[in-house]
N, CA, C and O of each residue as an XYZ file, in Angstrom:
416
protein
N      65.269    -32.567     77.714
C      63.830    -32.668     78.289
C      63.406    -33.378     78.029
O      63.570    -33.552     76.822
N      62.540    -34.423     78.682
C      61.864    -35.521     78.423
C      60.250    -35.185     78.088
O      59.679    -34.324     78.758
N      59.488    -35.956     76.941
C      57.923    -35.504     77.233
C      57.042    -36.384     78.154
O      57.057    -37.612     78.068
N      56.400    -35.817     78.893
C      55.823    -37.008     79.861
C      53.932    -37.027     79.390
O      53.410    -36.279     78.564
N      53.513    -37.674     79.881
C      52.225    -37.982     79.884
C      51.161    -37.555     80.455
O      49.985    -37.522     80.093
N      52.015    -37.037     81.944
C      51.153    -37.095     82.967
C      51.192    -35.374     83.072
O      52.183    -34.792     82.629
N      50.105    -34.626     83.657
C      50.101    -33.319     83.018
C      49.561    -32.207     84.593
O      49.455    -32.770     85.683
N      49.394    -31.296     84.517
C      48.658    -31.082     86.081
C      47.408    -31.073     86.086
O      46.755    -30.746     85.095
N      46.857    -31.455     87.276
C      45.208    -31.585     87.088
C      44.776    -33.021     86.801
O      43.715    -33.556     87.125
N      45.859    -33.565     86.097
C      44.980    -34.997     86.019
C      45.210    -35.678     87.331
O      45.905    -35.379     88.302
N      44.153    -37.020     86.980
C      44.244    -37.836     87.988
C      45.129    -39.259     88.213
O      44.978    -40.231     87.472
N      45.811    -39.242     89.032
C      46.707    -40.484     89.323
C      46.594    -41.611     90.453
O      46.174    -41.607     91.610
N      47.027    -42.359     89.801
C      47.096    -43.560     90.909
C      48.736    -44.240     91.049
O      49.392    -44.815     90.180
N      49.021    -43.996     92.183
C      50.827    -44.556     92.652
C      50.582    -45.954     92.462
O      49.739    -46.594     93.090
N      51.207    -46.330     91.732
C      51.634    -47.957     91.376
C      52.670    -48.785     92.013
O      52.881    -49.997     91.971
N      53.439    -47.522     92.795
C      54.788    -48.613     93.110
C      55.180    -47.588     94.489
O      54.818    -46.427     94.674
N      56.173    -48.588     95.494
C      56.500    -47.413     96.580
C      55.360    -47.464     98.004
O      54.387    -48.216     98.065
N      55.676    -46.708     98.823
C      54.949    -46.506     99.789
C      53.649    -46.395    100.122
O      53.079    -46.960    101.055
N      53.048    -45.401     99.065
C      51.589    -45.036     98.944
C      51.118    -46.008     97.986
O      49.981    -45.630     97.705
N      51.380    -47.065     97.327
C      51.120    -48.106     96.268
C      49.226    -48.346     96.574
O      48.712    -48.914     97.537
N      48.582    -47.740     95.472
C      47.245    -47.945     95.612
C      46.762    -46.818     95.952
O      45.562    -47.088     95.927
N      46.844    -45.555     96.307
C      46.116    -44.045     97.008
C      46.199    -43.176     95.560
O      47.240    -43.083     94.910
N      45.104    -42.648     95.231
C      44.974    -41.615     93.828
C      45.011    -40.516     94.919
O      44.892    -40.404     96.139
N      45.272    -39.660     93.657
C      45.214    -37.905     93.949
C      45.212    -36.971     92.556
O      45.245    -37.496     91.444
N      45.184    -35.959     92.697
C      45.208    -35.066     91.511
C      46.741    -34.542     91.670
O      47.329    -34.314     92.726
N      47.242    -34.410     90.309
C      48.481    -33.784     90.273
C      48.596    -32.210     90.321
O      47.896    -31.640     89.484
N      49.447    -31.304     91.254
C      49.336    -30.164     91.833
C      50.476    -29.895     90.903
O      49.993    -29.475     89.851
N      51.664    -29.949     90.841
C      52.446    -29.649     89.869
C      53.248    -30.775     88.889
O      52.927    -31.953     89.052
N      54.105    -30.509     88.049
C      54.740    -31.450     87.377
C      56.128    -30.792     87.365
O      56.164    -29.590     87.102
N      57.227    -31.415     87.610
C      58.921    -31.171     87.729
C      59.308    -31.752     86.651
O      59.592    -32.946     86.740
N      59.433    -31.040     85.272
C      59.590    -32.282     83.899
C      61.532    -32.359     84.114
O      62.073    -33.461     84.023
N      62.182    -31.390     84.326
C      63.815    -31.659     84.551
C      64.135    -32.657     85.546
O      65.147    -33.320     85.314
N      63.387    -32.950     86.779
C      63.780    -33.982     87.599
C      62.623    -35.444     87.104
O      62.984    -36.562     87.472
N      61.164    -35.302     86.212
C      61.006    -36.367     86.044
C      60.095    -36.868     87.118
O      59.818    -38.046     87.344
N      59.651    -35.759     87.774
C      58.959    -36.024     89.161
C      57.674    -35.042     89.233
O      57.786    -33.959     88.659
N      56.577    -35.314     89.833
C      55.367    -34.912     90.359
C      55.026    -34.666     91.896
O      55.306    -35.357     92.875
N      54.306    -33.417     91.793
C      53.443    -34.037     93.400
C      52.142    -33.735     93.084
O      51.582    -32.916     92.355
N      51.734    -34.826     94.005
C      50.400    -35.315     94.116
C      49.874    -34.703     95.534
O      50.470    -34.564     96.602
N      48.606    -34.407     95.170
C      47.458    -34.364     96.123
C      47.798    -35.060     97.505
O      48.143    -36.175     97.114
N      47.912    -35.077     98.907
C      47.741    -36.043     99.740
C      48.541    -37.116     99.599
O      48.441    -37.923    100.524
N      49.475    -37.452     98.554
C      50.469    -38.546     98.381
C      51.536    -37.673     98.849
O      51.736    -36.461     98.939
N      52.432    -39.281     99.235
C      53.909    -38.778    100.205
C      54.080    -37.204    100.766
O      54.799    -36.268    100.416
N      53.108    -37.369    101.761
C      53.495    -35.854    102.656
C      54.743    -36.274    103.589
O      54.868    -37.372    104.132
N      55.667    -35.164    103.675
C      56.604    -35.029    104.785
C      56.207    -34.365    105.623
O      55.147    -33.758    105.468
N      57.035    -34.258    106.937
C      57.105    -33.516    107.717
C      58.204    -32.600    107.631
O      59.323    -33.105    107.723
N      58.085    -30.762    107.398
C      59.256    -30.526    107.345
C      59.420    -29.354    108.690
O      58.469    -28.790    109.229
N      60.528    -29.219    108.961
C      60.889    -28.263    110.165
C      61.204    -26.957    109.224
O      61.943    -26.835    108.247
N      60.365    -26.045    109.894
C      60.594    -24.749    109.152
C      60.963    -23.681    110.948
O      60.470    -23.727    112.075
N      62.354    -22.636    110.110
C      62.475    -21.604    111.341
C      61.785    -20.922    110.933
O      61.316    -21.058    109.803
N      61.388    -19.596    112.027
C      60.670    -18.607    112.343
C      61.082    -17.589    111.308
O      62.208    -17.105    111.199
N      60.083    -17.341    110.601
C      60.358    -16.122    109.629
C      59.559    -15.001    109.241
O      58.450    -14.914    109.769
N      59.835    -14.312    108.594
C      58.796    -13.329    108.725
C      57.139    -13.928    108.082
O      56.227    -13.526    108.805
N      56.779    -14.579    107.178
C      55.867    -15.294    106.693
C      55.291    -16.240    107.874
O      54.103    -16.534    108.005
N      55.883    -16.475    108.341
C      55.849    -17.985    109.378
C      56.289    -17.360    110.857
O      57.031    -18.191    111.381
N      56.177    -16.639    111.401
C      56.880    -16.389    112.739
C      57.113    -17.387    113.634
O      58.157    -17.644    114.232
N      55.697    -18.110    113.691
C      55.648    -19.530    114.683
C      56.956    -20.380    114.669
O      57.683    -20.795    115.572
N      56.987    -20.490    113.222
C      58.164    -21.416    112.723
C      57.215    -23.219    113.072
O      56.006    -23.342    113.273
N      58.012    -24.088    113.047
C      57.546    -25.211    113.933
C      57.297    -26.564    112.735
O      57.738    -26.202    111.644
N      56.904    -27.522    112.702
C      56.577    -28.535    111.822
C      55.657    -28.495    110.876
O      54.515    -28.508    111.333
N      55.747    -28.443    109.527
C      54.938    -27.875    108.402
C      54.988    -29.343    107.632
O      55.955    -29.967    107.196
N      53.496    -29.669    107.633
C      53.214    -31.112    106.497
C      53.053    -30.822    105.178
O      52.051    -30.121    105.045
N      53.583    -31.045    104.162
C      53.600    -30.745    102.728
C      53.745    -32.075    101.888
O      53.763    -33.184    102.422
N      53.852    -31.858    100.463
C      53.666    -33.043     99.899
C      55.095    -32.527     99.053
O      55.565    -31.460     98.657
N      55.507    -34.141     99.039
C      56.891    -33.876     98.450
C      56.708    -34.910     96.832
O      55.831    -35.728     96.552
N      57.740    -34.520     96.131
C      57.475    -34.923     94.767
C      58.002    -36.571     94.493
O      59.072    -36.998     94.928
N      57.162    -37.274     93.798
C      57.325    -38.305     93.722
C      57.462    -38.786     91.747
O      56.837    -38.285     90.812
N      58.329    -39.704     91.725
C      58.604    -40.086     90.322
C      57.754    -40.923     89.649
O      57.145    -41.946     89.959
N      57.876    -40.082     88.392
C      56.738    -40.231     87.386
C      56.322    -41.683     86.898
O      55.268    -41.961     86.326
N      57.854    -42.991     87.397
C      57.293    -43.916     87.039
C      56.554    -44.950     87.742
O      56.090    -46.054     87.455
N      56.631    -43.894     89.184
C      55.662    -44.890     90.135
C      54.029    -44.540     90.030
O      53.131    -45.056     90.695
N      53.890    -43.348     88.837
C      52.202    -43.231     88.854
C      51.631    -43.562     87.534
O      52.446    -43.711     86.623
N      50.245    -43.719     87.240
C      49.802    -44.182     86.269
C      48.716    -43.486     86.030
O      48.068    -43.450     87.075
N      47.954    -42.666     84.820
C      46.919    -42.198     84.810
C      45.741    -42.719     84.289
O      45.601    -43.549     83.390
N      44.661    -41.961     85.159
C      43.248    -42.578     85.212
C      42.661    -42.316     84.306
O      42.782    -41.228     83.743
N      41.719    -43.411     83.847
C      40.479    -42.776     82.683
C      39.720    -42.136     83.745
O      39.605    -42.392     84.944
N      39.123    -41.033     82.824
C      38.120    -40.062     83.566
C      36.716    -40.606     83.537
O      35.864    -40.103     84.270
N      36.410    -41.669     82.679
C      35.124    -42.133     82.958
C      34.886    -43.223     83.643
O      33.840    -43.426     84.260
N      35.928    -44.062     83.573
C      35.661    -45.774     84.539
C      36.600    -45.632     85.732
O      36.372    -46.424     86.647
N      37.670    -44.730     85.916
C      38.456    -44.509     87.230
C      39.528    -45.606     86.845
O      40.038    -45.909     87.924
N      40.084    -46.301     85.916
C      40.970    -47.416     85.720
C      42.109    -46.688     85.268
O      42.004    -45.512     84.919
N      43.404    -47.431     85.246
C      44.612    -47.070     84.779
C      44.526    -47.081     83.300
O      43.996    -47.968     82.630
N      45.134    -45.943     82.832
C      44.820    -46.552     81.159
C      46.472    -45.479     80.283
O      47.182    -44.603     80.776
N      46.481    -45.803     79.586
C      47.720    -45.522     78.746
C      47.567    -43.876     77.484
O      46.444    -43.498     77.148
N      48.391    -43.402     77.157
C      48.250    -42.283     76.654
C      48.156    -42.410     75.095
O      48.999    -43.069     74.486
N      47.169    -41.802     74.478
C      47.698    -41.825     72.739
C      47.398    -40.383     72.498
O      46.590    -39.604     73.003
N      48.466    -40.255     71.400
C      47.903    -38.608     70.780
C      47.244    -38.804     69.321
O      47.620    -39.619     68.479
N      46.013    -37.739     69.181
C      45.491    -37.765     67.797
C      45.256    -36.120     67.608
O      45.122    -35.161     68.368
N      45.279    -36.324     66.262
C      45.194    -34.554     66.178
C      43.731    -34.334     65.049
O      43.405    -34.810     63.962
N      43.054    -33.210     66.149
C      41.377    -33.255     66.070
C      41.745    -32.045     65.437
O      42.475    -31.221     65.988
N      41.211    -31.883     64.156
C      41.706    -30.304     63.239
C      42.988    -29.914     63.231
O      43.822    -30.474     62.520
N      43.280    -28.870     64.060
C      44.433    -28.612     63.881
C      45.349    -28.628     65.267
O      46.527    -28.292     65.388
N      44.585    -29.042     66.103
C      44.816    -29.709     67.623
C      45.372    -30.739     67.920
O      44.650    -31.666     67.553
N      46.487    -31.188     68.504
C      47.059    -32.465     69.076
C      46.365    -32.767     70.374
O      46.579    -31.880     71.201
N      45.598    -33.744     70.813
C      45.086    -34.012     71.619
C      45.609    -35.367     72.522
O      46.225    -36.282     71.976
N      45.277    -35.367     73.981
C      45.863    -36.469     74.337
C      44.213    -37.098     74.909
O      43.311    -36.547     75.539
N      44.429    -39.080     74.104
C      43.173    -39.784     73.951
C      43.731    -40.983     75.209
O      44.908    -41.322     75.336
N      42.811    -41.391     75.884
C      43.025    -42.176     76.904
C      43.057    -43.804     76.062
O      42.504    -43.675     74.970
N      43.393    -44.794     76.218
C      43.451    -46.115     75.235
C      42.318    -46.653     75.674
O      41.590    -47.095     74.785
N      41.800    -46.793     77.187
C      41.036    -47.531     77.016
C      39.603    -47.264     77.079
O      38.838    -48.208     77.275
N      39.025    -45.726     76.892
C      37.740    -45.446     76.182
C      37.796    -44.458     75.430
O      37.055    -43.487     75.584
N      38.624    -44.539     74.558
C      39.047    -43.236     73.530
C      38.721    -42.187     73.745
O      38.615    -41.655     72.640
N      38.439    -41.389     74.608
C      38.255    -40.404     75.095
C      38.904    -39.382     75.406
O      39.838    -39.618     76.173
N      38.726    -37.961     75.003
C      39.644    -36.819     75.214
C      40.273    -36.882     76.722
O      39.488    -37.145     77.634
N      41.430    -36.691     76.981
C      41.988    -36.386     78.598
C      41.840    -34.896     78.734
O      42.155    -34.337     79.785
């Protein structure tokens, strides 16, 4: 498994593909597939059969995973794209924004 710099709860911007330029919050990260599910981005229509939980069935809109390489992390202060650095503060290793030097 690879080390990913994007985590659940981060705000990201799409830099490539159909949803280029849109921003959202990471809901889930799929580390084994190098993908992330982002709120409101890559929404697909899924046809569902009637079941016990959904007796009506029908078409459900849900977010599909998008590849990590198409996402960039946004700086919490300036809302600009930033890279991630790691620093050791005390006995903790923390992620730091390269743009503003602020802990993510």
